[in-house]
N, C-alpha and C positions, 0 to 999 in steps of 0.2 A: 634839792637845796630850799632850806624854807629862809623868802627874802620878802623885803618890800621896798616897792618905791615909791617916797615919802613926795607929793606935789606941795610946793607954796608958792604965790603969788610975790607975796611984799615980803611978809617977815619970816627973814634966813632964821633968826636965834629962836623964832619960836618952833620952828622946822625943827631946828637942828636940838632943842629940847626932848622935842617927842623922842627925836630917833635916838638918843641918849638912852630915855627912859625904855622904850622899846626894849633896845639891845642890854639893859643891865636886867629885863624883867625875863629874859631872852639870849643870852651870851650867843647862842652859834648861830642869832637870826640874821642874816644880811641886811643892813639898812643904809639905803643910800637916796641923799635928797636933792630933791630940783628943781631949782626956778624957772616959773613960764608963765606971762599973761594971756590967759587963759580966754581971751577976749582978740587974740592976735592969730591968724590962722595958719601964718609959717610958724610962731609958736608951738601951738598945738602938734604941728610937726613935727618943730627938733623937737618937742619933750617925748613922742613917742618915737621917734627914732633912737634918743638916748636910753631912753628904758628897755629896750629890742635890742639895741647894743652890749647894752650888759647884763641880763637877761634872757635871751631869745625868745621868750616870749609872756606874756600876759594871761597867768589861770583867773585872773579876781580883778575886776578895775572897779574902784567907790570912787565916788567926787560926792561933793553936795555944791560942788559950781557951777551955775549955770551955764556955760560953755563949753561942760562937759561930751554934749552930743558930736559935738567937732570928733574930739577923740575917738569915742566911741563908734562914728561912722570909719573913722581910717582903723581902729582895731578890728574892726567887719572885713575891711576890705581886704584887710591883707590877711587875715584867716583865710577865705574866700580863697582870695591867690593861692594860699600855700596849702589848702585842702583840693582843689581841682587843676591847681594847675602843673 
């Protein structure tokens, strides 16, 4: 399945417009929109859980948010746990 989990912090309308545009370009693409304030650790955890619950895995993670290190750390540790346990 080709899919994108799209994150936004404050502008749900802008995120939804981007989601709609992506789906218009590729109607087979699944796009989900997720809100989280990445400056709050618990919201980073919740965002990762939401995406993993929806898709089961994250193949590529791209972020322009400075707080993305927290999510990268969470995903890394989940990958290590799944691979070696």
